[in-house]
Backbone as XML, in Angstrom:
<?xml version="1.0"?>
<chain id="A" units="angstrom">
  <residue number="1" name="MET">
    <atom name="N" x="50.720" y="13.682" z="62.336"/>
    <atom name="CA" x="50.599" y="11.816" z="61.986"/>
    <atom name="C" x="49.981" y="11.020" z="60.744"/>
  </residue>
  <residue number="2" name="ASN">
    <atom name="N" x="50.666" y="9.931" z="61.321"/>
    <atom name="CA" x="49.869" y="9.704" z="59.241"/>
    <atom name="C" x="49.354" y="8.149" z="59.843"/>
  </residue>
  <residue number="3" name="ALA">
    <atom name="N" x="47.763" y="8.554" z="59.023"/>
    <atom name="CA" x="47.157" y="7.555" z="59.422"/>
    <atom name="C" x="47.115" y="6.209" z="59.109"/>
  </residue>
  <residue number="4" name="ALA">
    <atom name="N" x="47.868" y="5.878" z="58.215"/>
    <atom name="CA" x="48.242" y="4.552" z="57.792"/>
    <atom name="C" x="48.657" y="3.725" z="59.299"/>
  </residue>
  <residue number="5" name="THR">
    <atom name="N" x="49.650" y="4.554" z="60.168"/>
    <atom name="CA" x="50.201" y="3.726" z="61.364"/>
    <atom name="C" x="49.741" y="3.543" z="62.427"/>
  </residue>
  <residue number="6" name="ASP">
    <atom name="N" x="47.984" y="4.264" z="62.290"/>
    <atom name="CA" x="47.899" y="4.294" z="63.070"/>
    <atom name="C" x="46.662" y="2.351" z="63.413"/>
  </residue>
  <residue number="7" name="ILE">
    <atom name="N" x="46.053" y="1.918" z="61.901"/>
    <atom name="CA" x="45.947" y="0.972" z="61.851"/>
    <atom name="C" x="46.552" y="-0.315" z="62.037"/>
  </residue>
  <residue number="8" name="PRO">
    <atom name="N" x="46.271" y="-0.948" z="62.453"/>
    <atom name="CA" x="47.179" y="-1.948" z="62.903"/>
    <atom name="C" x="47.128" y="-2.821" z="62.053"/>
  </residue>
  <residue number="9" name="SER">
    <atom name="N" x="48.484" y="-3.655" z="61.638"/>
    <atom name="CA" x="48.634" y="-4.328" z="60.105"/>
    <atom name="C" x="47.431" y="-6.217" z="60.376"/>
  </residue>
  <residue number="10" name="PRO">
    <atom name="N" x="46.444" y="-6.205" z="59.286"/>
    <atom name="CA" x="45.881" y="-7.311" z="59.286"/>
    <atom name="C" x="46.720" y="-8.887" z="59.970"/>
  </residue>
  <residue number="11" name="PHE">
    <atom name="N" x="47.783" y="-8.994" z="58.988"/>
    <atom name="CA" x="48.391" y="-9.897" z="59.192"/>
    <atom name="C" x="49.935" y="-9.487" z="59.561"/>
  </residue>
  <residue number="12" name="ILE">
    <atom name="N" x="50.325" y="-11.173" z="60.683"/>
    <atom name="CA" x="52.500" y="-10.571" z="60.988"/>
    <atom name="C" x="53.041" y="-11.664" z="59.818"/>
  </residue>
  <residue number="13" name="PHE">
    <atom name="N" x="53.143" y="-10.668" z="59.147"/>
    <atom name="CA" x="54.417" y="-11.382" z="58.539"/>
    <atom name="C" x="55.701" y="-10.925" z="58.936"/>
  </residue>
  <residue number="14" name="THR">
    <atom name="N" x="56.199" y="-12.423" z="59.368"/>
    <atom name="CA" x="57.455" y="-12.443" z="59.846"/>
    <atom name="C" x="59.249" y="-12.301" z="59.166"/>
  </residue>
  <residue number="15" name="ASP">
    <atom name="N" x="60.015" y="-11.369" z="60.008"/>
    <atom name="CA" x="61.395" y="-11.428" z="58.930"/>
    <atom name="C" x="61.913" y="-12.355" z="58.722"/>
  </residue>
  <residue number="16" name="SER">
    <atom name="N" x="61.408" y="-13.586" z="59.078"/>
    <atom name="CA" x="62.017" y="-15.067" z="58.491"/>
    <atom name="C" x="61.287" y="-15.379" z="57.437"/>
  </residue>
  <residue number="17" name="ALA">
    <atom name="N" x="60.207" y="-15.151" z="56.894"/>
    <atom name="CA" x="59.146" y="-14.953" z="56.123"/>
    <atom name="C" x="59.580" y="-14.957" z="54.672"/>
  </residue>
  <residue number="18" name="ALA">
    <atom name="N" x="59.363" y="-13.365" z="55.156"/>
    <atom name="CA" x="59.636" y="-12.189" z="54.706"/>
    <atom name="C" x="61.198" y="-12.368" z="53.454"/>
  </residue>
  <residue number="19" name="ASN">
    <atom name="N" x="61.957" y="-12.666" z="54.115"/>
    <atom name="CA" x="63.442" y="-13.264" z="54.019"/>
    <atom name="C" x="63.326" y="-14.226" z="52.595"/>
  </residue>
  <residue number="20" name="LYS">
    <atom name="N" x="62.547" y="-15.496" z="53.556"/>
    <atom name="CA" x="62.536" y="-16.332" z="52.388"/>
    <atom name="C" x="62.548" y="-16.457" z="51.316"/>
  </residue>
  <residue number="21" name="VAL">
    <atom name="N" x="61.389" y="-15.166" z="51.384"/>
    <atom name="CA" x="60.017" y="-15.253" z="49.897"/>
    <atom name="C" x="61.157" y="-14.623" z="49.104"/>
  </residue>
  <residue number="22" name="ARG">
    <atom name="N" x="61.805" y="-12.828" z="49.586"/>
    <atom name="CA" x="62.998" y="-12.624" z="48.847"/>
    <atom name="C" x="63.472" y="-13.376" z="48.074"/>
  </residue>
  <residue number="23" name="GLU">
    <atom name="N" x="64.044" y="-14.362" z="48.891"/>
    <atom name="CA" x="65.802" y="-15.325" z="48.793"/>
    <atom name="C" x="64.881" y="-15.971" z="47.573"/>
  </residue>
  <residue number="24" name="LEU">
    <atom name="N" x="63.427" y="-16.987" z="47.473"/>
    <atom name="CA" x="63.331" y="-17.799" z="46.392"/>
    <atom name="C" x="62.752" y="-16.574" z="45.228"/>
  </residue>
  <residue number="25" name="ILE">
    <atom name="N" x="62.357" y="-15.645" z="45.398"/>
    <atom name="CA" x="62.471" y="-14.445" z="44.177"/>
    <atom name="C" x="63.482" y="-14.323" z="43.775"/>
  </residue>
  <residue number="26" name="GLU">
    <atom name="N" x="64.681" y="-13.750" z="44.320"/>
    <atom name="CA" x="66.042" y="-14.122" z="44.277"/>
    <atom name="C" x="66.323" y="-15.126" z="42.888"/>
  </residue>
  <residue number="27" name="GLU">
    <atom name="N" x="66.508" y="-16.349" z="44.223"/>
    <atom name="CA" x="66.718" y="-17.292" z="43.054"/>
    <atom name="C" x="65.609" y="-17.952" z="41.599"/>
  </residue>
  <residue number="28" name="GLU">
    <atom name="N" x="64.290" y="-17.123" z="41.822"/>
    <atom name="CA" x="63.582" y="-17.168" z="39.944"/>
    <atom name="C" x="64.403" y="-16.047" z="39.819"/>
  </residue>
  <residue number="29" name="GLY">
    <atom name="N" x="64.872" y="-14.702" z="40.015"/>
    <atom name="CA" x="65.539" y="-14.153" z="38.716"/>
    <atom name="C" x="64.342" y="-13.120" z="38.335"/>
  </residue>
  <residue number="30" name="ASN">
    <atom name="N" x="63.067" y="-13.147" z="39.060"/>
    <atom name="CA" x="61.989" y="-11.711" z="39.219"/>
    <atom name="C" x="62.118" y="-10.879" z="39.439"/>
  </residue>
  <residue number="31" name="ALA">
    <atom name="N" x="61.945" y="-10.174" z="39.763"/>
    <atom name="CA" x="61.640" y="-8.712" z="41.334"/>
    <atom name="C" x="60.226" y="-8.553" z="40.984"/>
  </residue>
  <residue number="32" name="ASP">
    <atom name="N" x="59.456" y="-9.031" z="40.403"/>
    <atom name="CA" x="57.821" y="-8.673" z="39.969"/>
    <atom name="C" x="57.340" y="-9.917" z="41.214"/>
  </residue>
  <residue number="33" name="LEU">
    <atom name="N" x="57.805" y="-10.449" z="41.615"/>
    <atom name="CA" x="57.176" y="-11.844" z="42.294"/>
    <atom name="C" x="56.427" y="-11.865" z="43.446"/>
  </residue>
  <residue number="34" name="LYS">
    <atom name="N" x="55.284" y="-11.516" z="43.796"/>
    <atom name="CA" x="54.585" y="-11.712" z="45.345"/>
    <atom name="C" x="54.108" y="-12.958" z="45.439"/>
  </residue>
  <residue number="35" name="LEU">
    <atom name="N" x="53.866" y="-13.249" z="46.544"/>
    <atom name="CA" x="53.670" y="-14.209" z="47.804"/>
    <atom name="C" x="52.325" y="-14.108" z="47.682"/>
  </residue>
  <residue number="36" name="ARG">
    <atom name="N" x="51.802" y="-15.021" z="46.762"/>
    <atom name="CA" x="50.367" y="-15.426" z="47.073"/>
    <atom name="C" x="49.838" y="-16.114" z="48.565"/>
  </residue>
  <residue number="37" name="VAL">
    <atom name="N" x="49.162" y="-15.813" z="49.627"/>
    <atom name="CA" x="48.686" y="-16.861" z="50.713"/>
    <atom name="C" x="47.255" y="-16.903" z="50.780"/>
  </residue>
  <residue number="38" name="PHE">
    <atom name="N" x="46.393" y="-17.817" z="50.610"/>
    <atom name="CA" x="45.082" y="-18.289" z="50.497"/>
    <atom name="C" x="44.668" y="-19.172" z="51.089"/>
  </residue>
  <residue number="39" name="VAL">
    <atom name="N" x="43.449" y="-19.029" z="51.477"/>
    <atom name="CA" x="42.752" y="-20.291" z="52.003"/>
    <atom name="C" x="41.301" y="-20.625" z="50.701"/>
  </residue>
  <residue number="40" name="SER">
    <atom name="N" x="41.676" y="-22.362" z="50.609"/>
    <atom name="CA" x="40.404" y="-22.828" z="50.043"/>
    <atom name="C" x="40.002" y="-24.371" z="50.606"/>
  </residue>
  <residue number="41" name="GLY">
    <atom name="N" x="38.456" y="-24.112" z="50.418"/>
    <atom name="CA" x="38.252" y="-25.737" z="50.441"/>
    <atom name="C" x="38.525" y="-26.589" z="50.355"/>
  </residue>
  <residue number="42" name="GLY">
    <atom name="N" x="38.794" y="-28.308" z="51.651"/>
    <atom name="CA" x="39.616" y="-29.086" z="51.508"/>
    <atom name="C" x="40.649" y="-29.732" z="52.599"/>
  </residue>
  <residue number="43" name="GLY">
    <atom name="N" x="41.177" y="-30.046" z="52.332"/>
    <atom name="CA" x="41.609" y="-30.685" z="53.534"/>
    <atom name="C" x="40.819" y="-31.643" z="54.524"/>
  </residue>
  <residue number="44" name="CYS">
    <atom name="N" x="41.913" y="-32.064" z="55.759"/>
    <atom name="CA" x="41.144" y="-32.957" z="56.776"/>
    <atom name="C" x="40.053" y="-31.992" z="57.895"/>
  </residue>
  <residue number="45" name="SER">
    <atom name="N" x="40.261" y="-31.031" z="57.564"/>
    <atom name="CA" x="39.498" y="-29.883" z="58.306"/>
    <atom name="C" x="38.610" y="-29.053" z="58.168"/>
  </residue>
  <residue number="46" name="GLY">
    <atom name="N" x="38.759" y="-29.036" z="56.447"/>
    <atom name="CA" x="37.781" y="-28.165" z="55.868"/>
    <atom name="C" x="38.330" y="-27.392" z="55.152"/>
  </residue>
  <residue number="47" name="PHE">
    <atom name="N" x="39.243" y="-26.653" z="55.790"/>
    <atom name="CA" x="40.011" y="-25.941" z="54.690"/>
    <atom name="C" x="41.339" y="-25.556" z="54.934"/>
  </residue>
  <residue number="48" name="GLN">
    <atom name="N" x="42.013" y="-25.025" z="53.702"/>
    <atom name="CA" x="43.833" y="-25.303" z="53.930"/>
    <atom name="C" x="44.557" y="-24.503" z="52.812"/>
  </residue>
  <residue number="49" name="TYR">
    <atom name="N" x="45.587" y="-24.276" z="53.710"/>
    <atom name="CA" x="46.303" y="-23.534" z="53.161"/>
    <atom name="C" x="46.832" y="-22.874" z="52.132"/>
  </residue>
  <residue number="50" name="GLY">
    <atom name="N" x="47.287" y="-22.453" z="51.464"/>
    <atom name="CA" x="47.791" y="-22.161" z="50.407"/>
    <atom name="C" x="49.051" y="-21.525" z="49.902"/>
  </residue>
  <residue number="51" name="PHE">
    <atom name="N" x="50.090" y="-21.368" z="49.291"/>
    <atom name="CA" x="51.250" y="-20.386" z="48.795"/>
    <atom name="C" x="51.097" y="-20.128" z="46.942"/>
  </residue>
  <residue number="52" name="THR">
    <atom name="N" x="50.805" y="-19.463" z="46.871"/>
    <atom name="CA" x="51.645" y="-19.253" z="45.060"/>
    <atom name="C" x="52.670" y="-18.096" z="44.346"/>
  </residue>
  <residue number="53" name="PHE">
    <atom name="N" x="53.390" y="-17.864" z="43.938"/>
    <atom name="CA" x="54.062" y="-17.002" z="43.603"/>
    <atom name="C" x="53.345" y="-16.111" z="42.735"/>
  </residue>
  <residue number="54" name="GLU">
    <atom name="N" x="52.746" y="-14.972" z="41.963"/>
    <atom name="CA" x="52.218" y="-13.958" z="41.132"/>
    <atom name="C" x="52.839" y="-12.679" z="41.029"/>
  </residue>
  <residue number="55" name="GLU">
    <atom name="N" x="52.459" y="-12.476" z="39.886"/>
    <atom name="CA" x="53.572" y="-11.275" z="39.222"/>
    <atom name="C" x="52.237" y="-9.360" z="39.190"/>
  </residue>
  <residue number="56" name="VAL">
    <atom name="N" x="51.416" y="-10.462" z="39.359"/>
    <atom name="CA" x="49.951" y="-9.294" z="39.730"/>
    <atom name="C" x="49.640" y="-9.277" z="40.364"/>
  </residue>
  <residue number="57" name="ALA">
    <atom name="N" x="48.829" y="-8.278" z="40.999"/>
    <atom name="CA" x="47.813" y="-8.142" z="41.981"/>
    <atom name="C" x="46.651" y="-7.825" z="41.751"/>
  </residue>
  <residue number="58" name="ASN">
    <atom name="N" x="45.214" y="-8.379" z="41.693"/>
    <atom name="CA" x="44.631" y="-8.127" z="41.892"/>
    <atom name="C" x="43.649" y="-6.804" z="42.336"/>
  </residue>
  <residue number="59" name="ASP">
    <atom name="N" x="42.870" y="-5.854" z="41.833"/>
    <atom name="CA" x="42.231" y="-5.094" z="42.492"/>
    <atom name="C" x="41.870" y="-4.784" z="43.893"/>
  </residue>
  <residue number="60" name="ASP">
    <atom name="N" x="40.981" y="-5.914" z="44.153"/>
    <atom name="CA" x="40.629" y="-6.302" z="45.548"/>
    <atom name="C" x="41.391" y="-6.765" z="46.257"/>
  </residue>
  <residue number="61" name="ASP">
    <atom name="N" x="42.897" y="-7.444" z="46.214"/>
    <atom name="CA" x="43.396" y="-7.863" z="47.396"/>
    <atom name="C" x="43.958" y="-6.866" z="48.239"/>
  </residue>
  <residue number="62" name="THR">
    <atom name="N" x="44.338" y="-7.353" z="49.012"/>
    <atom name="CA" x="44.822" y="-6.607" z="50.869"/>
    <atom name="C" x="46.748" y="-6.537" z="50.316"/>
  </residue>
  <residue number="63" name="ALA">
    <atom name="N" x="47.223" y="-6.117" z="50.069"/>
    <atom name="CA" x="48.566" y="-5.989" z="50.297"/>
    <atom name="C" x="49.643" y="-5.698" z="51.494"/>
  </residue>
  <residue number="64" name="MET">
    <atom name="N" x="50.550" y="-6.390" z="51.314"/>
    <atom name="CA" x="51.412" y="-5.518" z="52.467"/>
    <atom name="C" x="52.695" y="-5.749" z="52.311"/>
  </residue>
  <residue number="65" name="GLU">
    <atom name="N" x="53.596" y="-5.085" z="53.143"/>
    <atom name="CA" x="55.243" y="-5.285" z="52.011"/>
    <atom name="C" x="56.004" y="-5.546" z="53.143"/>
  </residue>
  <residue number="66" name="LYS">
    <atom name="N" x="57.183" y="-6.313" z="53.165"/>
    <atom name="CA" x="58.077" y="-6.074" z="54.744"/>
    <atom name="C" x="58.883" y="-6.769" z="54.050"/>
  </residue>
  <residue number="67" name="ASN">
    <atom name="N" x="60.150" y="-6.351" z="54.343"/>
    <atom name="CA" x="62.056" y="-6.250" z="53.732"/>
    <atom name="C" x="61.743" y="-6.377" z="52.176"/>
  </residue>
  <residue number="68" name="GLY">
    <atom name="N" x="61.071" y="-5.401" z="51.396"/>
    <atom name="CA" x="61.162" y="-5.290" z="49.856"/>
    <atom name="C" x="60.091" y="-6.782" z="49.263"/>
  </residue>
  <residue number="69" name="VAL">
    <atom name="N" x="59.492" y="-7.583" z="50.047"/>
    <atom name="CA" x="58.841" y="-8.207" z="49.174"/>
    <atom name="C" x="56.692" y="-7.881" z="49.662"/>
  </residue>
  <residue number="70" name="THR">
    <atom name="N" x="56.455" y="-8.757" z="48.657"/>
    <atom name="CA" x="55.015" y="-7.645" z="48.762"/>
    <atom name="C" x="54.011" y="-9.878" z="49.130"/>
  </residue>
  <residue number="71" name="LEU">
    <atom name="N" x="52.687" y="-9.280" z="50.281"/>
    <atom name="CA" x="52.615" y="-10.916" z="50.466"/>
    <atom name="C" x="50.960" y="-10.424" z="50.010"/>
  </residue>
  <residue number="72" name="LEU">
    <atom name="N" x="50.319" y="-11.161" z="49.468"/>
    <atom name="CA" x="48.772" y="-10.770" z="48.557"/>
    <atom name="C" x="48.157" y="-11.609" z="49.323"/>
  </residue>
  <residue number="73" name="VAL">
    <atom name="N" x="47.000" y="-11.414" z="49.627"/>
    <atom name="CA" x="45.564" y="-11.401" z="50.076"/>
    <atom name="C" x="44.283" y="-10.964" z="49.256"/>
  </residue>
  <residue number="74" name="ASP">
    <atom name="N" x="43.983" y="-12.447" z="48.979"/>
    <atom name="CA" x="42.181" y="-12.455" z="48.100"/>
    <atom name="C" x="41.353" y="-11.812" z="49.277"/>
  </residue>
  <residue number="75" name="PRO">
    <atom name="N" x="40.282" y="-11.293" z="49.221"/>
    <atom name="CA" x="39.380" y="-11.239" z="49.841"/>
    <atom name="C" x="38.225" y="-11.751" z="50.781"/>
  </residue>
  <residue number="76" name="MET">
    <atom name="N" x="38.097" y="-13.106" z="49.652"/>
    <atom name="CA" x="37.390" y="-13.732" z="50.595"/>
    <atom name="C" x="38.435" y="-14.758" z="51.628"/>
  </residue>
  <residue number="77" name="SER">
    <atom name="N" x="39.977" y="-14.871" z="51.776"/>
    <atom name="CA" x="40.741" y="-15.805" z="52.173"/>
    <atom name="C" x="41.060" y="-14.897" z="53.647"/>
  </residue>
  <residue number="78" name="TYR">
    <atom name="N" x="40.667" y="-13.352" z="52.668"/>
    <atom name="CA" x="40.969" y="-12.473" z="54.215"/>
    <atom name="C" x="40.875" y="-12.498" z="55.515"/>
  </residue>
  <residue number="79" name="GLN">
    <atom name="N" x="39.019" y="-12.880" z="55.316"/>
    <atom name="CA" x="38.367" y="-13.313" z="56.558"/>
    <atom name="C" x="38.774" y="-13.888" z="57.529"/>
  </residue>
  <residue number="80" name="TYR">
    <atom name="N" x="39.563" y="-15.246" z="57.054"/>
    <atom name="CA" x="39.969" y="-16.571" z="57.595"/>
    <atom name="C" x="41.617" y="-16.010" z="57.933"/>
  </residue>
  <residue number="81" name="LEU">
    <atom name="N" x="42.115" y="-15.039" z="57.834"/>
    <atom name="CA" x="43.605" y="-14.905" z="57.501"/>
    <atom name="C" x="43.949" y="-13.805" z="58.810"/>
  </residue>
  <residue number="82" name="VAL">
    <atom name="N" x="42.640" y="-12.940" z="58.632"/>
    <atom name="CA" x="42.841" y="-11.614" z="59.657"/>
    <atom name="C" x="43.950" y="-11.977" z="61.184"/>
  </residue>
  <residue number="83" name="GLY">
    <atom name="N" x="44.410" y="-11.351" z="61.728"/>
    <atom name="CA" x="45.174" y="-11.954" z="63.277"/>
    <atom name="C" x="46.628" y="-12.787" z="62.987"/>
  </residue>
  <residue number="84" name="ALA">
    <atom name="N" x="46.339" y="-13.801" z="62.259"/>
    <atom name="CA" x="47.513" y="-14.760" z="61.811"/>
    <atom name="C" x="48.962" y="-14.385" z="61.062"/>
  </residue>
  <residue number="85" name="GLU">
    <atom name="N" x="49.685" y="-15.167" z="61.764"/>
    <atom name="CA" x="50.515" y="-14.798" z="61.930"/>
    <atom name="C" x="51.226" y="-16.384" z="60.555"/>
  </residue>
  <residue number="86" name="ILE">
    <atom name="N" x="52.588" y="-15.028" z="59.237"/>
    <atom name="CA" x="53.068" y="-15.944" z="58.405"/>
    <atom name="C" x="54.009" y="-16.158" z="58.814"/>
  </residue>
  <residue number="87" name="ASP">
    <atom name="N" x="54.425" y="-17.458" z="59.038"/>
    <atom name="CA" x="55.912" y="-17.355" z="59.441"/>
    <atom name="C" x="56.731" y="-18.349" z="58.466"/>
  </residue>
  <residue number="88" name="TYR">
    <atom name="N" x="57.926" y="-18.357" z="58.948"/>
    <atom name="CA" x="58.953" y="-19.693" z="57.543"/>
    <atom name="C" x="60.088" y="-19.898" z="59.332"/>
  </residue>
  <residue number="89" name="SER">
    <atom name="N" x="59.210" y="-21.536" z="59.008"/>
    <atom name="CA" x="60.025" y="-22.496" z="59.739"/>
    <atom name="C" x="60.889" y="-23.741" z="59.453"/>
  </residue>
  <residue number="90" name="GLU">
    <atom name="N" x="62.162" y="-23.748" z="60.267"/>
    <atom name="CA" x="63.005" y="-24.702" z="60.013"/>
    <atom name="C" x="63.329" y="-25.568" z="61.336"/>
  </residue>
  <residue number="91" name="GLY">
    <atom name="N" x="62.721" y="-27.021" z="60.604"/>
    <atom name="CA" x="63.021" y="-27.432" z="62.013"/>
    <atom name="C" x="63.744" y="-28.895" z="62.287"/>
  </residue>
  <residue number="92" name="LEU">
    <atom name="N" x="63.459" y="-30.072" z="62.517"/>
    <atom name="CA" x="62.840" y="-31.255" z="62.337"/>
    <atom name="C" x="62.084" y="-32.243" z="61.080"/>
  </residue>
  <residue number="93" name="GLU">
    <atom name="N" x="61.200" y="-31.627" z="61.262"/>
    <atom name="CA" x="60.402" y="-31.431" z="59.856"/>
    <atom name="C" x="60.345" y="-30.874" z="58.748"/>
  </residue>
  <residue number="94" name="GLY">
    <atom name="N" x="61.642" y="-30.350" z="58.634"/>
    <atom name="CA" x="62.069" y="-29.537" z="57.685"/>
    <atom name="C" x="61.981" y="-28.879" z="57.160"/>
  </residue>
  <residue number="95" name="SER">
    <atom name="N" x="62.235" y="-27.565" z="56.044"/>
    <atom name="CA" x="61.598" y="-25.906" z="56.788"/>
    <atom name="C" x="60.550" y="-25.771" z="55.570"/>
  </residue>
  <residue number="96" name="GLN">
    <atom name="N" x="59.148" y="-25.005" z="55.990"/>
    <atom name="CA" x="58.517" y="-24.996" z="55.319"/>
    <atom name="C" x="57.606" y="-23.415" z="56.564"/>
  </residue>
  <residue number="97" name="PHE">
    <atom name="N" x="56.496" y="-22.952" z="55.396"/>
    <atom name="CA" x="55.784" y="-21.155" z="55.541"/>
    <atom name="C" x="54.924" y="-21.989" z="56.761"/>
  </residue>
  <residue number="98" name="VAL">
    <atom name="N" x="54.761" y="-22.066" z="57.364"/>
    <atom name="CA" x="53.811" y="-22.186" z="59.067"/>
    <atom name="C" x="52.657" y="-20.756" z="58.639"/>
  </residue>
  <residue number="99" name="ILE">
    <atom name="N" x="51.357" y="-21.133" z="59.092"/>
    <atom name="CA" x="50.401" y="-20.101" z="59.212"/>
    <atom name="C" x="49.782" y="-20.332" z="61.035"/>
  </residue>
  <residue number="100" name="ARG">
    <atom name="N" x="50.013" y="-19.462" z="61.729"/>
    <atom name="CA" x="49.703" y="-19.493" z="62.980"/>
    <atom name="C" x="48.387" y="-18.141" z="63.025"/>
  </residue>
  <residue number="101" name="ASN">
    <atom name="N" x="47.416" y="-19.311" z="63.305"/>
    <atom name="CA" x="45.637" y="-18.633" z="63.324"/>
    <atom name="C" x="45.086" y="-18.961" z="64.271"/>
  </residue>
  <residue number="102" name="PRO">
    <atom name="N" x="44.524" y="-17.499" z="65.179"/>
    <atom name="CA" x="44.088" y="-17.425" z="66.325"/>
    <atom name="C" x="42.691" y="-17.722" z="65.973"/>
  </residue>
  <residue number="103" name="ASN">
    <atom name="N" x="41.948" y="-18.143" z="64.426"/>
    <atom name="CA" x="40.275" y="-18.232" z="64.370"/>
    <atom name="C" x="40.562" y="-19.120" z="63.935"/>
  </residue>
  <residue number="104" name="ALA">
    <atom name="N" x="41.426" y="-20.421" z="64.076"/>
    <atom name="CA" x="41.017" y="-21.411" z="63.368"/>
    <atom name="C" x="40.640" y="-22.610" z="65.395"/>
  </residue>
  <residue number="105" name="THR">
    <atom name="N" x="39.277" y="-22.896" z="64.531"/>
    <atom name="CA" x="38.808" y="-23.994" z="66.081"/>
    <atom name="C" x="39.290" y="-24.897" z="66.063"/>
  </residue>
  <residue number="106" name="SER">
    <atom name="N" x="40.326" y="-25.328" z="65.285"/>
    <atom name="CA" x="40.873" y="-26.618" z="64.786"/>
    <atom name="C" x="41.565" y="-26.769" z="63.393"/>
  </residue>
  <residue number="107" name="THR">
    <atom name="N" x="42.672" y="-27.760" z="64.139"/>
    <atom name="CA" x="43.660" y="-27.970" z="62.612"/>
    <atom name="C" x="44.107" y="-29.696" z="62.929"/>
  </residue>
  <residue number="108" name="CYS">
    <atom name="N" x="44.406" y="-29.602" z="61.915"/>
    <atom name="CA" x="44.846" y="-30.776" z="61.832"/>
    <atom name="C" x="46.700" y="-31.542" z="61.872"/>
  </residue>
  <residue number="109" name="GLY">
    <atom name="N" x="46.955" y="-32.511" z="62.265"/>
    <atom name="CA" x="48.544" y="-32.649" z="62.368"/>
    <atom name="C" x="49.219" y="-31.769" z="61.795"/>
  </residue>
  <residue number="110" name="CYS">
    <atom name="N" x="49.062" y="-31.620" z="60.469"/>
    <atom name="CA" x="49.843" y="-31.680" z="59.312"/>
    <atom name="C" x="50.169" y="-30.281" z="59.211"/>
  </residue>
  <residue number="111" name="GLY">
    <atom name="N" x="49.039" y="-28.883" z="60.264"/>
    <atom name="CA" x="49.171" y="-27.935" z="59.966"/>
    <atom name="C" x="48.507" y="-27.263" z="58.915"/>
  </residue>
  <residue number="112" name="SER">
    <atom name="N" x="48.069" y="-27.577" z="58.169"/>
    <atom name="CA" x="47.875" y="-26.829" z="56.713"/>
    <atom name="C" x="46.482" y="-26.870" z="56.630"/>
  </residue>
  <residue number="113" name="SER">
    <atom name="N" x="46.117" y="-27.395" z="57.406"/>
    <atom name="CA" x="44.435" y="-27.796" z="57.161"/>
    <atom name="C" x="43.845" y="-26.969" z="58.244"/>
  </residue>
  <residue number="114" name="PHE">
    <atom name="N" x="42.682" y="-26.495" z="58.570"/>
    <atom name="CA" x="42.061" y="-26.491" z="59.436"/>
    <atom name="C" x="40.580" y="-26.064" z="59.757"/>
  </residue>
  <residue number="115" name="SER">
    <atom name="N" x="39.602" y="-25.395" z="60.439"/>
    <atom name="CA" x="38.066" y="-25.409" z="60.190"/>
    <atom name="C" x="38.149" y="-23.978" z="61.317"/>
  </residue>
  <residue number="116" name="ALA">
    <atom name="N" x="36.992" y="-23.029" z="60.988"/>
    <atom name="CA" x="37.105" y="-22.107" z="61.593"/>
    <atom name="C" x="35.605" y="-21.875" z="62.304"/>
  </residue>
</chain>
């Protein structure tokens, strides 16, 4: 049995999010792009989430692959994102990437800022 399959994934990267990322990468025409999810200081609750595309992963990044796309998280952001769900939602408020984070002790109304 492969030991790697016994380790639970640190994040939940939903099919909806992975498929949207793949769609965006195809639109860019650059198969090397990876989605970086990060946490930075700021926002109305102390921390905020960010998303960006990058071609190269850093040596200390945690990488997760799903549906042919790679999600990257740096070590500082990793501690705040363990157990979080990265999803893509289409609703009345528009279409957006959403992070549902069980580590956040409070969030703001916009859903992009939190405190831990």
